[in-house]
N, C-alpha and C positions, 0 to 999 in steps of 0.2 A: 243546706248550709249548716247541718248539725255536726260538723266535724270539730275536733279539738284543734284549735288554730295553732298552738305551739308545735305539736308534732308535724302538722301540715307545713308550717313555715320551715321547720328543720328539714323536712323532706325536700322542699324546694332548694334549700341551701346545699344539702348533700348532692342533689342532682347537679348543681352548678360545679361543685368541687369534683364530682366524678368526671366531668368534661374538661377538667383542668382550668376552670375559671379561677383566676388568681385573687380577685377581690369581690366580695359579696357584702352588701349592706342593705338595711331597711330604714326607710325615712318616713317621718310624719310630714305630710304635705297638706294638711287640713286647711291651713290659712293662706293658701297661695292666691295670687291676684289675677291669674289668667283664667278667664271665663270658661274656656273649653276644658280646663283641668279641674274645675271646682267639684265635679262629681266624684273625684278620687281623693281618698284620705291618706293613702300610703303609697309608697313606691319601693320596689326592689331594684337595687342598682347592682349591675355586674360590670367588671372591668378586667381587661388584660393588658399587660405591658408589652413593649418590644424592647430589644436590647440596644445598647449603645452602638454596636457594629452596624446596625441598620441605618443609623443616622449618617454614616459615610456615603450612603446612596440617596440622600434626601432629595436631590434634584433629578434623580433617575427614575425610570419606570419600575425598577426593582423595588424601590421604596413604596411607590404607589400600589404596586401589586401586593406587597405584604400588608399594608394598612387596609387595603380594600378587603383582603381575606380575613384579617382580624375583625373588621367591622361585620363582615358577613357571618363569621363564626358566632360573634356575640349576638347578632340579630337572630340567628338560628336557635340559640339557646333561649333567648328572650321569647321567641315564638313558642317554644315548648312550655315555658312558664305561663305565657298567655293562654295556651290551650288548657293547661291544668287548671288555672284560675277560672276560666269561663266554664269548663266542665263541672266545676264545683258550684257554679251559679254566681260568681263574682264578676263585676265589670273589670275590664282590663284594657290597657292601651300601651303599645310599645312606642317609645320615642326613638327616632333614628339615632344610631350610634354616633358618637362625637370623638374626634381626635383634635386636640389643640383647641383652637378657638374659632368661633363663627358668630355672625351677628344675628342669626335668626332666633326666635323665642324658644324653639325646641332645644337648641344647643345650650342656650343660657339656662334653661330650666334643668337640663341634664346636669350641668355643673353644680347648680344650687342644690339639686336633689342629692347628688353624690356627696356634697359637703354635709348636708343634713343626715346622711346615712353614716357619717363618720369616716369616710374613705380618704379625706384630705381636705384641702381648701383651695380657694381661688386666689392665685398668686398675683403679684404686681404686674406681670405681663398679660393678665387676663387668661392665663392658662389654668387648667385644673392641675394641682400638684398633690401627689401622693407621697407621704413620708417614705414609703418603701420603694416606689418606682419613679419618683420625680414626675416630670411632665410628659414622659414618654408612655402614656397609657391611653387606651381607647375605652370610653364608658358608654353604657347603654342602660336605659331605665324602663321598667315596666310599671306603669301607674295602675292602681287598683283600689277597690273599695273593701278588699279583704282586711279584717281587723288585725293586721300583723302587729306584733310587738316591734318597736323600732329602736334602732341603735341611737346613741347620743350624737349630736352634731359635733363635728370636729372644730373646736374653738382655738386650736393652736394657730398662731401666725407663723406658718412655716417660712415665710419669706421675710420675716422681720430683720434678720441679720444678713440677708443676701440681696444684693441689688443687681445681679447679673441681667435680669430682664430689662432693667432700666438703662443699662450701659451697653448692651450688646444688641446686634440685630436678631431677628426672629430665629434663624437657624442656629446661630451661635449660642443664644440663650437656652435653646433646647438641649444642645450638646453639652453645655457647661453647667446645667442645673445640678447642684450637688446631691440632691435627694436621689436615692437609688444607687449611688456610687459609694458615698461615704456613709456607712451605717451609723456613725457617731455624730453626723452633722445635726441631727434633730436635737441633740443635747446641748447645742451651742446657743439656743434661743435666749 
């Protein structure tokens, strides 16, 4: 583990972008409360969006097919990151990829970690919301003990001026989320 961590971290980030990963961030997770994650101090979070057109098929197998493959793609890249980290002698653990919301602790931790990595925040509907892509993104985290430099937590309240998630049903709120559609919406907070 005598490597220079900054070029190593940059190499992992470049790897993600070379595979068209749209969002990459690093988080400090030292003070997490989940016992099985306490041996990890950092996380690398990767995420990819899907477009509004796919939401027209939300109830169909086409939607499930696309999301399944976006998750699989992210997990494949996460496995490459995992292999690189473990070959360098670091501990690593991949959390299952997350789309929208779920009640298990892995999904919740994925959202919290993505927020700590500066990729967005957890909105009123308990969705993870990215300023660039809204709530139409899939996220995956790789926990590690590698001493990565970490990005700042996103403290913007993206949902402060928007109440769509409180007024609409699950599907409508996803379709109507203004983030990722109106690039100026973030300036309205």
